[in-house]
N, C-alpha and C positions, 0 to 999 in steps of 0.2 A: 306821550313818547316813552316816558319812563316805564309805564305799564307794559308797553309793547316789547321793550327790551327785556323786562323780567319774564314775560311770556315766552319770548324767543329763547332766553337762557334756560328756562325750565324744559322747553322742548328739546334743546340740545343735550341737556343732562339725561333726559329720558332716552334719546337715541343712543347716547354713549352707554347707558346702562344696558340697553338691549343688545348693542353690538359686542359686548364683552363675551357673549356666548356664540358669536359667529365664528366660522373657521378663519384663523389667522393665516397670513401669507408667509409667516416666519415661524419655524419650529421653536417653541419655548423650551428652554433647557430645564427639564425636570429630572434628568437622569442622574445628576450629581447634586452636591450640596451648594446650590446656587443661592446666594444670599437674597437677591431680589425676588427670585421665584417663590421662595418660601417665607418671605418676611411676614406677611399678614397671617400666614398659617401658624406661625409660632405663638400667636396670642389670640387667635380668633377661630371659632368653629366654622364660621362662614368662610374664612380664609382657607381653611383646610378643604372644605367642600369645593371651592373654586379650583384649587390645585388639582384635586381628584378629577373633577368634571372636565377640566381643560386637558389634563394629561390623557385621559381616556379618549376625549374628542379627537386628539391629534394622533394617538398611537394605537388604539384598539383596532383589531383586524376583522371583527365580526359584525360591523354595523349593519350591513345589508341583511345578514341573518337575523340580527335582533329586530330590525324593522319588519321582516317577514313574520316575526313572532309578536308584533304589536307594540314594540318598545320605541317611543319617541324620545330621543335624548335631549332635545330642546325642551320638551314638556317636563322632563325630569328636572332640568335646571329651574324652570319656573315654579315647580312644585316644592322642591327640596331646599332651595336657597333660603326662603323665608323660615323654614323649620330650623335650619342651622343658625340663622340670624337670631331666632328666638332663644336658642341656647346661650348666645352671647349676652342677651338682655336679662337673663335670670338673675335674681338677687341671691339665690342660694347656689351652693356648689353643684356643678354638673357631674353627677356620678358616672362611673364607668359603665354601669348597667344602662343608664339613660342614653349615653353615647352609642353603646352597642345596639340598643333597640332601634335607634334611628339608622345606623349603618346597615343593619340587617334588612330593614325595609328598603333602603336605597339600592343595595347590590343584589338582592335575591333574584330579580328578573333577569340578570345577566347570565349567559349560558356558558361562558368559558370555564372549563373545569379546573384550570390552574390558577385563575385569577384570585388574588388575595389582596385585601385592602386593610391597611393599618393606620389608624390615626393616633397620635400621641395626645392624650388628654392633658392639656397644659395646666389644668386645675388640680389634678391628682398626681401627675407625673407618671401615669401608667399608659402602656400601649394597649389599644383596643383594636383587635383584628377580627375580620370576618372573611369567610370564603363562601361564595355563592354555590360552588360545587358541593362543599360539605353540607351546607344547609339543604340543598336539593336532595342529595343522597341520604341524608339523615331521615327523610320521610319514606324511604323505600322499605318495603316489608322484608326483602331479602337481605337487608343489612342486619336485621335482628338476629338472623341465624349465624352471624359471624362473630358474635361476642365470644372472646377467648379463643378464636380460631387460629390455628397455626398448621399449615400444610405439612404433612409428614407421611412416610410409608413405614415408619418404625413398627407399627402394629402388625404389618404384613410380614416383617422379619420375625417377630415373635411367633406368628402363626405358621412359620415354616414355608411361606410362599415365595421367599426370595433366595436367590443364589448369593447375592452380594448386596450389602447395604453400607454406605459410607456417608457420614454427616459431619458438618462442621459449622459452628456458629461464630462468625467474626464480628457480631454486633457488640456494642458496649455491654448490654445485658448478658450476652453469651459469654463474654470474657469475665464478667463479675460473678456469674452463677457458680462456677467451680471454686472460685476464691472464697466464697461464703458458705458453700454447701458441701464441700468434699471433706469427708473424714480424714484426719491426718494432714490436712493442708490448710494454709491461710487462717481464716477466722476460726474454723473448727479446731485447728491445731492449738491456737491461743487458748481456747476454752479447755481443751484436754490437758495442756501443759500446766495451766493454772490449777486445775483440779488435782493433778499429780503432786504438785508442790505443796498444796494445802494438806494433802494426806500424809506428808512426811512429818515425823515427830520433831525433826531438827533440820534446819537448813544451813548450808554453808554460806559464807559471805557472798560468793558469786551467785548462789541460788536466791539469796535475798534480793540482790540487785535485779536478777532476772524476773523474779516475782513482781517487784515494784514496777518494772518497765512494762511487763505484760498486763498487769492490772490497769496501768494508765492507758495502754493501747486499747484494752477491752472497753474501758469507759468512754473512749472516743469513737470506737466502731459500733458499739451497741445502739446509739441513737440513729445511726445511718440505716440500720437494718429495717427500721420502721418507717422510713421516708421514701417517697418516689424518687427514682433516679432521673436526674436532669443534669444540665451543664454545671450548675452550681454545686450539686451533690458530688459530681465527679471531681471538681476542683478541690473540694474539702477532703474527699477520700484520698486523692493523690498526694495532698499535703501531709496527711496522716502517715501514709506509707513512707514518704520521704523522711519524716521526723523520727520514725521508729525503725528505720532501715538497720540500725546497729544491732537489733535483736535477731536478725537473720531468720525471720519467720518463713518457713518453707512455702513457696508459691504465693506469698503476699506481695503482689506486684502492682505497679502503676498501670493504668489503662489509658491509652491514647485517646483524648477527646475527639480526634479526627475520625474515629470510628463512628461517631454520631452521624457523620456525613457519608462515610464510605464503607461502613460495616454492612455485612450481608450474611444470610444463612444459605447454605448450599447442601443439597442432599442428592446422592446418586443411588439408584437401586436397579437391580437386574432381577426380573422374575424367573421362576423356574422354567418357564417356556420362552425366555429370551425377549421379553419386552423391556426396553430400557427407559428409565425414568430419571428426570432431573427437575428438582425444585430449586427455585432461586427467589429470594425475598426482595431483592432490589437489583437494578442493573448497574452494578459497579465492578463487574468482572475485569474490565479493562484496567482498573487501578491495581489489579493483582497480576494479570497475565502479561501486561506490557511493561517493560523495564522503565521506560521514561515516565509513563503514567504513575507507576508505583513510586518512583522517586519524588514526583510532584505531590502526590496525594498522601502517602504514608511513610516515605523513606526516612532513614536516619535512626531507626530504633531496632535493636536486636530482637526485641519481642515482636515487633511488626513483621520482621523477616520470617519469624517462626509462624506467625499467623498466615502470612502469604503462602508458605509452603503447604499448609493444610488446605487452603482454598484451591491452590493449583492442583494438588493431589486429587481432590474430589472432582474437579472439572475434568482433569486428564483421564480419570478412571471412566467417566461417562463417555468422553470422546473416543478413547481407545477401544472401549467395549463395542461401541457402534461400528467402528472400523473393522474390528475382528469378526463380529457376527455377520455383518453385511458381506464381507469378502467370502466368508464360508457358507453363505446362503442360509444362515440360521436366524437372522434378525426377523422378529415378528412385527415390531412396530416401535415407535418412539413417543413418549409423553413428555412434554415440557410444561411444568406447573408454574404458572405466574399468578396464582390466586393470592390476593392481598399483597401483591408486589407494587410498591409505590413508584416504580419507574427509575430513571437514571440516565446513563450514557447511551446514546444511540449507537455508538461504536460497538457496544456489547452484542449487537445482533450478529456480528460475524462469528462470535463464539458459541451462539446458541442455535436459533433457527438457521442462521446463515452458514453454520458448520455442516448443514445437511444438504445445502443447495449449491448449484453451480456458481462459479465466480462471476462478478459483473454486476451484482446487486439484483434486487427484486422489487419491482414497482408494486406498491399496495394502495396507492391513491394519488392525490394531487395536493399541492400546497400553494399558498399565496401570501405575499408579504405586503406590509404597508410601504408605499413608495412616494409619500408626499404628505404635507400637513393637512390636506383636505380630508374630511371624514371618510370619503369613498375613494381616495387615491390609493388604489391597490394594484399590485403587480399582476401580470397575466398568470393563469394557471400553469404550473410547472410540475412535471412528474415527481412524485415522492417515493423514494426507495429506501429499503434497509440494506445495510452492508452485508455481503456474503464473503465467505472465506476464500482467499486467493491461493493459499497453500494447497497442495495436493491432498484430496480427501475423497471419501466415498460420497456419491450423490444418491440421496435417499428419495427416489421418485417412484419406487415400486412397492413401498411398504407404508402403512398408515402413519401419519404424523398428527398427533393430537395436542392441542394447547388447552390446558385447563385454566379457566378465568372465572372471576366473580365480581361482585359489586365494588370491591376494593382494589381491583386491578386497574392501575392508573398509568397514563402516559405511555412509556415505552412498552408496558405490558399490553396496552391496547393496540399499539402499532404492531406488536408481535402477533396478536390475535387477528388483526385485520390482514396481516401478511399471510398467515397460514390459510386464510380463506381463499387466497388466490391460487393455491396449489390444488391440483386434481386429486392428490392424496392427502389433503389437509382438512382437519375438522376442529372446530372449537366446541368444547363441552363445558357446561357449568351455568353461570348466570351472566346476564347483561353486565358489561363493564361499567366503570365509573362515569365516563364521559368527559375526559380531559386529555384530548389528543394534541391540542395546539402546542407547537414547539416553543422552547424557552432557551434563552442564552443570557450572557452577562451584559452589563452596561457597555462593555468594550465596543460592541457592535451597534450601539444605539445611533451613531451618527449617520449610518447609511441604511438602517432598517426602519427608521422612524418608529421604533418600538423597543420594548425592553422594560427594565425597572423604572418606575418613577420614584425618585428619591433614593435615600440610602438608609437601610434599616438601622434603627437605634441611633440615628444621627439627625435626619430631617423629621419634621413634625408629621409628614405624610410619607408613607411607603406603599407602593402598589406593584405587585408582581404581575406584569403584563406580558403575555407571550409575544414572541417576535413573528410568528407565522400562524396562519390558519391551515389546518389539515382537513382534507376531504376524502371520502371514499372514492372508489373507481368511477362511480356515477356522479362525482362532483357534488355530493351531498355532505354538509358538515355534520359531524357526529358529537360535537361538544354539547354537553348537557343531556346527551342521549346515551352514548356508549356503543360498544360493539355487541350485537345480538348473537348469542351462541347458535351453532347449527343444531345442537342437542341441548335442550334446557333440562337441567337437573338441580334439584335443591340439595343443600348440604344438611345432613341429619346429625346434629351435634350429640344427641342422646345415643345414637347408634355408635358413633365414634368413641364416646366416653365408655360405653359398656363393652365394646368388642375390639376397638382399634381399627375398625373398618370405616372407610370413607366412601360415601355414596357416589361422589363425583369421580373418584379414582376407580371405583368399581365399574362405573358406566364406561369410562375410558378403556379399561381392560376388556370389558365385554365387547365394545365396538371394534377394538383391534382384533379380537379373537374370532368374531362372527361377521364383521362387516355390517352389522345392524345396530 
């Protein structure tokens, strides 16, 4: 009898172990720092894996697509749980590279281009993160041509092919560059003034104090010049600027760290034959063009208000030029350059492609949400649209509209590319995009979307960036892991750009607008 009880107990344990990877009938709260949800993950690699697997099982929107591509999520559990358990059983420290290697194997088959998985290595205290989209695109040959790439028509201005050219860089690096590289300002002013003081045969008492202050400032700034710019770097830099504000160094200013999130580069150009060009590095125009959005994102600083004016000026020049040229019948075509654009606000569409189209929105595909805890509990297909401008404006339906895209055009850049394909006068030129169209939002909406972030970054031992919706093209085909294919495929020639300032992809867009071929 005792043996029968033991056998029955073992059987129940086996069933319980198997059932932990079955769909639950209650949504597990992984969106926030839930103590019970993350308890084992704080001290166990297997615990981290279980959190990740369950969070994906309940929230991921692409399971039918993954299944079509041969991925069995239950089989993933059976294969990888023992591998993470083996890490827990190691006698030596589990290094970050060991954890990274296992994470890469785990997530690489997943197709969502936005998905990002981060485990905190409790033995080293470091976060280890992987992105299946970055891994997949890192193997693409056309990514190699983008090393050091930055879209610009500046070379065309030098060659005399432009009537107008206006550029502004509101990124953190764009704000720091003139502070460190402009003669007579900032860092260079400090160097020059120190040299001038050293050349003097005798210094006044005030000049001695100035020299000592500038020398101390130089000694703190010099090491920064040699280091990569990141959040910690900027914190150090801003503290130095504050400490030495009494020296009144011209244009040595603090830079708002929020520009890491909302900074962008914007370029407007008008060719001699009236083709109008706009390049945008990320979709955060709404943070500058909308008063409420600016107050939320970047408000409260005199310097940020100055930055805003420059961004608005560049966009307004593009928009006003299109209005003027189209009304007078002189507009030849429009180019919107979203190459290497990392995405951003969907609302931005009303200020870019949407500023050329009728009000009411433009459908470019379909979307679907998670609507239950079951793996395949998905909402019906609903139309997916971009916003278009409601204010009175010219409708550009009689002139070519070209979107330039490449392998690093992500998210909102891909939605823009997909949207222009729906226009009879629209064309995408360049390279196939990144393949990350599924929409994202904050944890605020997790309760009704059954999707969103799992965990809190830098707080919980597991953090997963899970999109809230899956986006499909007009034929209801998912494009994540694939991207938007251009109508005209053109490689970027870095050597030609370096030698002449000419861009093969811009050249092809100009040729298409001028010839229709």
